[in-house]
BAGU-239589 format. One record per residue: residue in one letter; x, y, z of N, C-alpha, C, CB in turn. Coordinates in steps of 0.001 Angstrom, whole numbers, plus 500000, padded with zeros to 6 digits. Last residue first. Glycine has a CB too. Layout:
N
<aa->A	neast->X	nnorth->Y	nup->Z	caeast->X	canorth->Y	caup->Z	ceast->X	cnorth->Y	cup->Z	cbeast->X	cbnorth->Y	cbup->Z> .
...
// end
This chain:
103
<aa->G	neast->050057	nnorth->565763	nup->825810	caeast->049528	canorth->565753	caup->824471	ceast->048599	cnorth->564653	cup->824278	cbeast->050587	cbnorth->565677	cbup->823480> .
<aa->M	neast->050092	nnorth->567774	nup->828696	caeast->050109	canorth->566420	caup->828161	ceast->049445	cnorth->566431	cup->826801	cbeast->049401	cbnorth->565423	cbup->829116> .
<aa->E	neast->052027	nnorth->570689	nup->829100	caeast->050724	canorth->570106	caup->828802	ceast->050896	cnorth->568702	cup->828230	cbeast->049940	cbnorth->570998	cbup->827817> .
<aa->P	neast->054665	nnorth->570478	nup->831533	caeast->054173	canorth->570801	caup->830189	ceast->052833	cnorth->570120	cup->829967	cbeast->055194	cbnorth->570367	cbup->829098> .
<aa->N	neast->054253	nnorth->571500	nup->834968	caeast->054357	canorth->570427	caup->833963	ceast->053985	cnorth->570939	cup->832583	cbeast->053455	cbnorth->569238	cbup->834339> .
<aa->K	neast->055681	nnorth->574761	nup->835697	caeast->054735	canorth->573668	caup->835906	ceast->054982	cnorth->572601	cup->834843	cbeast->053257	cbnorth->574179	cbup->835854> .
<aa->E	neast->058082	nnorth->576314	nup->835617	caeast->056924	canorth->576755	caup->836406	ceast->055981	cnorth->575618	cup->836716	cbeast->056173	cbnorth->577843	cbup->835677> .
<aa->S	neast->061351	nnorth->575351	nup->836144	caeast->060176	canorth->575153	caup->835291	ceast->058979	cnorth->575491	cup->836143	cbeast->060086	cbnorth->573681	cbup->834716> .
<aa->A	neast->064482	nnorth->577055	nup->836543	caeast->063214	canorth->576550	caup->837095	ceast->062179	cnorth->576375	cup->836002	cbeast->062675	cbnorth->577498	cbup->838175> .
<aa->P	neast->067959	nnorth->577041	nup->837317	caeast->066913	canorth->577117	caup->836315	ceast->065642	cnorth->576477	cup->836848	cbeast->067357	cbnorth->576440	cbup->835010> .
<aa->C	neast->069079	nnorth->578558	nup->840342	caeast->068767	canorth->577324	caup->839612	ceast->067751	cnorth->577612	cup->838515	cbeast->068227	cbnorth->576234	cbup->840573> .
<aa->R	neast->069248	nnorth->580925	nup->841680	caeast->070453	canorth->580504	caup->840927	ceast->070206	cnorth->579236	cup->840094	cbeast->071622	cbnorth->580258	cbup->841901> .
<aa->P	neast->066985	nnorth->581266	nup->843204	caeast->067079	canorth->582007	caup->841940	ceast->068300	cnorth->581634	cup->841108	cbeast->067107	cbnorth->583484	cbup->842220> .
<aa->D	neast->065288	nnorth->578674	nup->844619	caeast->066636	canorth->579247	caup->844579	ceast->066794	cnorth->579963	cup->843228	cbeast->067749	cbnorth->578128	cbup->844776> .
<aa->V	neast->061945	nnorth->579285	nup->845574	caeast->062857	canorth->578671	caup->844622	ceast->064192	cnorth->579392	cup->844660	cbeast->062267	cbnorth->578695	cbup->843200> .
<aa->P	neast->061114	nnorth->579599	nup->849129	caeast->061141	canorth->580018	caup->847720	ceast->062140	cnorth->579226	cup->846897	cbeast->061468	cbnorth->581493	cbup->847622> .
<aa->S	neast->059447	nnorth->578965	nup->851558	caeast->060473	canorth->578087	caup->850960	ceast->060565	cnorth->578397	cup->849478	cbeast->060138	cbnorth->576567	cbup->851188> .
<aa->W	neast->057524	nnorth->580728	nup->852305	caeast->058453	canorth->580333	caup->853353	ceast->059550	cnorth->579396	cup->852824	cbeast->057693	cbnorth->579658	cbup->854488> .
<aa->D	neast->055930	nnorth->580885	nup->850020	caeast->056739	canorth->582041	caup->850390	ceast->057808	cnorth->581667	cup->851428	cbeast->055841	cbnorth->583158	cbup->850935> .
<aa->E	neast->056117	nnorth->577811	nup->848143	caeast->055542	canorth->578633	caup->849225	ceast->056483	cnorth->579798	cup->849515	cbeast->055303	cbnorth->577780	cbup->850523> .
<aa->A	neast->055734	nnorth->576879	nup->844788	caeast->056637	canorth->577187	caup->845896	ceast->055964	cnorth->578115	cup->846897	cbeast->057932	cbnorth->577820	cbup->845375> .
<aa->S	neast->054234	nnorth->576389	nup->842560	caeast->053675	canorth->575930	caup->843824	ceast->054603	cnorth->576177	cup->845004	cbeast->053354	cbnorth->574467	cbup->843737> .
<aa->H	neast->055705	nnorth->577257	nup->840402	caeast->054438	canorth->577940	caup->840697	ceast->053856	cnorth->577549	cup->842047	cbeast->053429	cbnorth->577642	cbup->839615> .
<aa->S	neast->057837	nnorth->575556	nup->840021	caeast->058073	canorth->576765	caup->840848	ceast->056775	cnorth->577488	cup->841192	cbeast->059014	cbnorth->577733	cbup->840118> .
<aa->W	neast->058296	nnorth->572953	nup->839000	caeast->056998	canorth->573345	caup->839571	ceast->057136	cnorth->574556	cup->840494	cbeast->056377	cbnorth->572168	cbup->840344> .
<aa->F	neast->061744	nnorth->572416	nup->839751	caeast->060533	canorth->572154	caup->838964	ceast->059310	cnorth->572603	cup->839735	cbeast->060418	cbnorth->570657	cbup->838603> .
<aa->S	neast->065103	nnorth->573323	nup->839325	caeast->063921	canorth->573349	caup->840175	ceast->062700	cnorth->573188	cup->839278	cbeast->063843	cbnorth->574673	cbup->841013> .
<aa->S	neast->068536	nnorth->572198	nup->839286	caeast->067319	canorth->572710	caup->838658	ceast->066178	cnorth->572630	cup->839670	cbeast->066972	cbnorth->571908	cbup->837357> .
<aa->D	neast->070664	nnorth->571137	nup->840648	caeast->070970	canorth->572009	caup->839505	ceast->069725	cnorth->572486	cup->838746	cbeast->071885	cbnorth->571282	cbup->838549> .
<aa->I	neast->072173	nnorth->569792	nup->843382	caeast->070926	canorth->570446	caup->842979	ceast->071259	cnorth->571396	cup->841830	cbeast->070253	cbnorth->571216	cbup->844188> .
<aa->K	neast->073770	nnorth->566729	nup->843487	caeast->073962	canorth->568154	caup->843246	ceast->072643	cnorth->568730	cup->842754	cbeast->075112	cbnorth->568413	cbup->842216> .
<aa->V	neast->074806	nnorth->563992	nup->845453	caeast->073704	canorth->564675	caup->844782	ceast->073990	cnorth->566173	cup->844683	cbeast->072377	cbnorth->564429	cbup->845530> .
<aa->W	neast->076647	nnorth->562690	nup->846996	caeast->077062	canorth->563043	caup->845635	ceast->075997	cnorth->563861	cup->844889	cbeast->077378	cbnorth->561776	cbup->844849> .
<aa->S	neast->075439	nnorth->561908	nup->849352	caeast->076432	canorth->562982	caup->849415	ceast->076861	cnorth->563463	cup->848016	cbeast->077657	cbnorth->562508	cbup->850196> .
<aa->S	neast->073635	nnorth->559950	nup->849847	caeast->073212	canorth->560987	caup->848887	ceast->074219	cnorth->562138	cup->848832	cbeast->071816	cbnorth->561530	cbup->849266> .
<aa->D	neast->073503	nnorth->556704	nup->850531	caeast->074500	canorth->557777	caup->850485	ceast->074067	cnorth->558774	cup->849416	cbeast->075941	cbnorth->557214	cbup->850187> .
<aa->N	neast->071119	nnorth->555321	nup->850494	caeast->072033	canorth->555088	caup->851606	ceast->073064	cnorth->556194	cup->851695	cbeast->072725	cbnorth->553738	cbup->851460> .
<aa->L	neast->068178	nnorth->557175	nup->849555	caeast->069471	canorth->556582	caup->849234	ceast->070290	cnorth->556355	cup->850509	cbeast->070245	cbnorth->557483	cbup->848250> .
<aa->S	neast->065947	nnorth->558600	nup->850155	caeast->065838	canorth->557148	caup->850288	ceast->067148	cnorth->556436	cup->849991	cbeast->064761	cbnorth->556625	cbup->849371> .
<aa->G	neast->066420	nnorth->561258	nup->849586	caeast->066426	canorth->560847	caup->850979	ceast->066296	cnorth->559357	cup->851195	cbeast->065342	cbnorth->561526	cbup->851689> .
<aa->A	neast->065923	nnorth->561436	nup->846851	caeast->067318	canorth->561409	caup->847339	ceast->067399	cnorth->560950	cup->848790	cbeast->067959	cbnorth->562799	cbup->847204> .
<aa->K	neast->063698	nnorth->559491	nup->845138	caeast->063791	canorth->560423	caup->846272	ceast->065195	cnorth->560317	cup->846849	cbeast->062700	cbnorth->560113	cbup->847372> .
<aa->I	neast->063787	nnorth->559260	nup->841658	caeast->064224	canorth->558664	caup->842930	ceast->064287	cnorth->559731	cup->843999	cbeast->065600	cbnorth->557974	cbup->842779> .
<aa->F	neast->062029	nnorth->558601	nup->838890	caeast->062293	canorth->559696	caup->839812	ceast->062568	cnorth->559115	cup->841195	cbeast->061099	cbnorth->560697	cbup->839854> .
<aa->R	neast->062652	nnorth->557525	nup->835562	caeast->062289	canorth->557208	caup->836947	ceast->062776	cnorth->558350	cup->837831	cbeast->062904	cbnorth->555830	cbup->837406> .
<aa->L	neast->061746	nnorth->557303	nup->832098	caeast->062301	canorth->558040	caup->833240	ceast->061783	cnorth->557496	cup->834573	cbeast->061962	cbnorth->559528	cbup->833122> .
<aa->G	neast->060442	nnorth->556073	nup->829995	caeast->061900	canorth->556068	caup->829991	ceast->062540	cnorth->556750	cup->831166	cbeast->062383	cbnorth->556697	cbup->828773> .
<aa->P	neast->057670	nnorth->556458	nup->830074	caeast->058228	canorth->555206	caup->830597	ceast->059754	cnorth->555182	cup->830677	cbeast->057770	cbnorth->554068	cbup->829747> .
<aa->S	neast->055587	nnorth->558601	nup->830437	caeast->057046	canorth->558817	caup->830213	ceast->057799	cnorth->557602	cup->830730	cbeast->057561	cbnorth->560134	cbup->830935> .
<aa->E	neast->053075	nnorth->557815	nup->831163	caeast->053221	canorth->558395	caup->829832	ceast->054671	cnorth->558760	cup->829489	cbeast->052353	cbnorth->559623	cbup->829720> .
<aa->E	neast->053417	nnorth->557063	nup->833816	caeast->053128	canorth->556039	caup->832813	ceast->053404	cnorth->556551	cup->831398	cbeast->051671	cbnorth->555579	cbup->832930> .
<aa->V	neast->055953	nnorth->558309	nup->835706	caeast->054744	canorth->558703	caup->835002	ceast->054561	cnorth->557713	cup->833851	cbeast->054826	cbnorth->560198	cbup->834485> .
<aa->Y	neast->057181	nnorth->557247	nup->838915	caeast->057275	canorth->557364	caup->837468	ceast->055917	cnorth->557763	cup->836914	cbeast->057764	cbnorth->556039	cbup->836831> .
<aa->S	neast->059217	nnorth->557135	nup->841883	caeast->057957	canorth->557380	caup->841162	ceast->058252	cnorth->557401	cup->839664	cbeast->057287	cbnorth->558730	cbup->841621> .
<aa->I	neast->060469	nnorth->555984	nup->845031	caeast->060572	canorth->556119	caup->843596	ceast->059194	cnorth->556484	cup->843019	cbeast->061115	cbnorth->554810	cbup->842962> .
<aa->M	neast->060025	nnorth->556032	nup->847825	caeast->061367	canorth->555878	caup->847284	ceast->061456	cnorth->556271	cup->845814	cbeast->061825	cbnorth->554457	cbup->847457> .
<aa->Q	neast->058443	nnorth->556714	nup->850865	caeast->058369	canorth->556845	caup->849399	ceast->059771	cnorth->556868	cup->848832	cbeast->057592	cbnorth->558130	cbup->848980> .
<aa->C	neast->058212	nnorth->554376	nup->853508	caeast->058967	canorth->555493	caup->852925	ceast->058781	cnorth->555532	cup->851397	cbeast->060479	cbnorth->555370	cbup->853281> .
<aa->G	neast->057115	nnorth->552172	nup->854756	caeast->056206	canorth->553121	caup->854103	ceast->056892	cnorth->554314	cup->853468	cbeast->055216	cbnorth->553613	cbup->855087> .
<aa->C	neast->058507	nnorth->550073	nup->855850	caeast->058412	canorth->551308	caup->856633	ceast->057508	cnorth->552369	cup->856011	cbeast->059778	cbnorth->551884	cbup->856822> .
<aa->E	neast->057976	nnorth->547835	nup->854097	caeast->058232	canorth->547658	caup->855528	ceast->058014	cnorth->548908	cup->856345	cbeast->059620	cbnorth->547185	cbup->855735> .
<aa->P	neast->057702	nnorth->548500	nup->851457	caeast->056593	canorth->547779	caup->852078	ceast->056787	cnorth->547575	cup->853582	cbeast->056416	cbnorth->546436	cbup->851404> .
<aa->C	neast->058453	nnorth->551677	nup->850290	caeast->059008	canorth->550526	caup->850991	ceast->057865	cnorth->549809	cup->851681	cbeast->060112	cbnorth->550949	cbup->852014> .
<aa->F	neast->056680	nnorth->552696	nup->847342	caeast->056954	canorth->552804	caup->848764	ceast->057605	cnorth->551525	cup->849282	cbeast->055666	cbnorth->553100	cbup->849536> .
<aa->G	neast->056240	nnorth->554564	nup->844391	caeast->056681	canorth->553318	caup->845019	ceast->057147	cnorth->553541	cup->846441	cbeast->057793	cbnorth->552684	cbup->844212> .
<aa->R	neast->053687	nnorth->555877	nup->842439	caeast->054650	canorth->556135	caup->843497	ceast->054956	cnorth->554829	cup->844213	cbeast->054118	cbnorth->557201	cbup->844489> .
<aa->S	neast->052759	nnorth->556860	nup->839253	caeast->052901	canorth->555712	caup->840170	ceast->054000	cnorth->556035	cup->841156	cbeast->053220	cbnorth->554379	cbup->839396> .
<aa->V	neast->050532	nnorth->558845	nup->837570	caeast->051728	canorth->558876	caup->838401	ceast->051701	cnorth->557675	cup->839335	cbeast->051824	cbnorth->560207	cbup->839206> .
<aa->H	neast->049388	nnorth->559599	nup->834540	caeast->049205	canorth->558546	caup->835552	ceast->050524	cnorth->558393	cup->836313	cbeast->048763	cbnorth->557172	cbup->834890> .
<aa->G	neast->048264	nnorth->562911	nup->833635	caeast->049154	canorth->561780	caup->833555	ceast->048930	cnorth->560819	cup->834710	cbeast->050586	cbnorth->562245	cbup->833531> .
<aa->G	neast->046706	nnorth->565128	nup->834121	caeast->046066	canorth->563987	caup->833483	ceast->046963	cnorth->562780	cup->833347	cbeast->045577	cbnorth->564375	cbup->832147> .
<aa->D	neast->047845	nnorth->567089	nup->835619	caeast->047852	canorth->567299	caup->834148	ceast->047250	cnorth->566138	cup->833394	cbeast->049269	cbnorth->567527	cbup->833652> .
<aa->T	neast->047681	nnorth->566136	nup->838173	caeast->046928	canorth->567358	caup->837842	ceast->046876	cnorth->567631	cup->836347	cbeast->047541	cbnorth->568550	cbup->838545> .
<aa->G	neast->047491	nnorth->562505	nup->837875	caeast->048082	canorth->563765	caup->838255	ceast->047260	cnorth->564947	cup->837779	cbeast->049473	cbnorth->563859	cbup->837718> .
<aa->T	neast->045939	nnorth->559751	nup->839214	caeast->045930	canorth->560641	caup->838057	ceast->046433	cnorth->561992	cup->838535	cbeast->044493	cbnorth->560753	cbup->837409> .
<aa->V	neast->047987	nnorth->557216	nup->840773	caeast->046934	canorth->558248	caup->840819	ceast->046985	cnorth->559006	cup->839501	cbeast->047120	cbnorth->559232	cbup->842053> .
<aa->T	neast->049022	nnorth->554141	nup->842144	caeast->048919	canorth->555007	caup->840966	ceast->047737	cnorth->555951	cup->841133	cbeast->048766	cbnorth->554168	cbup->839666> .
<aa->Y	neast->051451	nnorth->552630	nup->844153	caeast->050102	canorth->553167	caup->844080	ceast->050076	cnorth->554165	cup->842944	cbeast->049662	cbnorth->553824	cbup->845429> .
<aa->F	neast->053572	nnorth->549832	nup->844876	caeast->053205	canorth->550980	caup->844047	ceast->051728	cnorth->551310	cup->844172	cbeast->053552	cbnorth->550714	cbup->842590> .
<aa->K	neast->056084	nnorth->548661	nup->846866	caeast->054639	canorth->548691	caup->846761	ceast->054238	cnorth->549957	cup->846025	cbeast->053970	cbnorth->548618	cbup->848160> .
<aa->I	neast->058845	nnorth->546698	nup->846155	caeast->058344	canorth->548074	caup->846243	ceast->056831	cnorth->548005	cup->846029	cbeast->059045	cbnorth->549034	cbup->845176> .
<aa->D	neast->061271	nnorth->544358	nup->847308	caeast->059906	canorth->544686	caup->846906	ceast->059632	cnorth->546171	cup->847062	cbeast->058902	cbnorth->543882	cbup->847722> .
<aa->G	neast->064652	nnorth->544081	nup->846020	caeast->063609	canorth->544034	caup->847040	ceast->062270	cnorth->544460	cup->846469	cbeast->063978	cbnorth->544921	cbup->848223> .
<aa->R	neast->066494	nnorth->546379	nup->844153	caeast->066463	canorth->545083	caup->844827	ceast->065382	cnorth->545134	cup->845893	cbeast->067855	cbnorth->544726	cbup->845452> .
<aa->S	neast->066920	nnorth->547876	nup->840934	caeast->066427	canorth->547897	caup->842306	ceast->066390	cnorth->546477	cup->842838	cbeast->065026	cbnorth->548554	cbup->842390> .
<aa->E	neast->068561	nnorth->549850	nup->838690	caeast->068474	canorth->548487	caup->839188	ceast->067990	cnorth->548570	cup->840624	cbeast->069850	cbnorth->547735	cbup->839084> .
<aa->L	neast->068435	nnorth->551932	nup->835891	caeast->068028	canorth->551693	caup->837267	ceast->067977	cnorth->550208	cup->837568	cbeast->066675	cbnorth->552331	cbup->837541> .
<aa->L	neast->068842	nnorth->552481	nup->833276	caeast->070017	canorth->552477	caup->834158	ceast->069679	cnorth->552113	cup->835583	cbeast->070683	cbnorth->553822	cbup->834139> .
<aa->A	neast->066345	nnorth->552532	nup->832044	caeast->067265	canorth->551453	caup->831679	ceast->068484	cnorth->551383	cup->832606	cbeast->067727	cbnorth->551634	cbup->830242> .
<aa->T	neast->065208	nnorth->554945	nup->832947	caeast->064711	canorth->553675	caup->833468	ceast->065714	cnorth->552531	cup->833211	cbeast->063348	cbnorth->553343	cbup->832829> .
<aa->P	neast->067357	nnorth->557599	nup->833709	caeast->066754	canorth->556774	caup->832667	ceast->066370	cnorth->555423	cup->833273	cbeast->067730	cbnorth->556590	cbup->831457> .
<aa->L	neast->066468	nnorth->559602	nup->836569	caeast->067322	canorth->558612	caup->835921	ceast->066599	cnorth->557970	cup->834734	cbeast->067755	cbnorth->557532	cbup->836931> .
<aa->I	neast->066549	nnorth->562278	nup->838732	caeast->065893	canorth->561749	caup->837524	ceast->066873	cnorth->560841	cup->836799	cbeast->065407	cbnorth->562906	cbup->836581> .
<aa->I	neast->066095	nnorth->562673	nup->842095	caeast->067099	canorth->562344	caup->841092	ceast->066359	cnorth->561702	cup->839903	cbeast->068217	cbnorth->561377	cbup->841682> .
<aa->I	neast->064848	nnorth->565203	nup->844174	caeast->064557	canorth->564051	caup->843322	ceast->065647	cnorth->563892	cup->842289	cbeast->063188	cbnorth->564198	cbup->842639> .
<aa->T	neast->063876	nnorth->566595	nup->847086	caeast->065059	canorth->566431	caup->846229	ceast->064922	cnorth->565104	cup->845501	cbeast->066398	cbnorth->566486	cbup->847064> .
<aa->A	neast->061168	nnorth->568639	nup->847563	caeast->061604	canorth->567248	caup->847559	ceast->062816	cnorth->567178	cup->846626	cbeast->060440	cbnorth->566262	cbup->847097> .
<aa->K	neast->060296	nnorth->571405	nup->849752	caeast->060819	canorth->570818	caup->848520	ceast->061101	cnorth->569321	cup->848702	cbeast->062100	cbnorth->571551	cbup->848082> .
<aa->G	neast->059649	nnorth->572378	nup->852176	caeast->058917	canorth->572901	caup->851043	ceast->059331	cnorth->572284	cup->849704	cbeast->059092	cbnorth->574377	cbup->850987> .
<aa->S	neast->059602	nnorth->569481	nup->854378	caeast->060103	canorth->570797	caup->853937	ceast->059256	cnorth->571278	cup->852759	cbeast->061624	cbnorth->570722	cbup->853534> .
<aa->G	neast->058761	nnorth->566990	nup->854772	caeast->059120	canorth->567742	caup->855961	ceast->059677	cnorth->569103	cup->855631	cbeast->060111	cbnorth->566978	cbup->856774> .
<aa->T	neast->057802	nnorth->565542	nup->852674	caeast->059267	canorth->565690	caup->852784	ceast->059689	cnorth->566370	cup->854083	cbeast->059803	cbnorth->566489	cbup->851600> .
<aa->M	neast->055033	nnorth->565504	nup->853036	caeast->055739	canorth->564255	caup->852813	ceast->057241	cnorth->564397	cup->853052	cbeast->055484	cbnorth->563763	cbup->851406> .
// end
């Protein structure tokens, strides 16, 4: 999906997010049992946003979908267990191995 071994994602509180235009959402059950909704541009199909139903206060924005992502700073890594040898986790960033267990 990203054309690389990683996706750069900006995590925002839902209350701070304002979107304009239509987004087409598809929901799947994630590997930990949570319900993941991914939002796509209805015109070009680009994935722009996602959220987990069980964590309604957070939204995950794909940095590549922003008009200007020059301000984005990488300061953590998630799901390091799935990193490929050809695209390892940056050892300078704190990393989470996998999702915490859903309660």
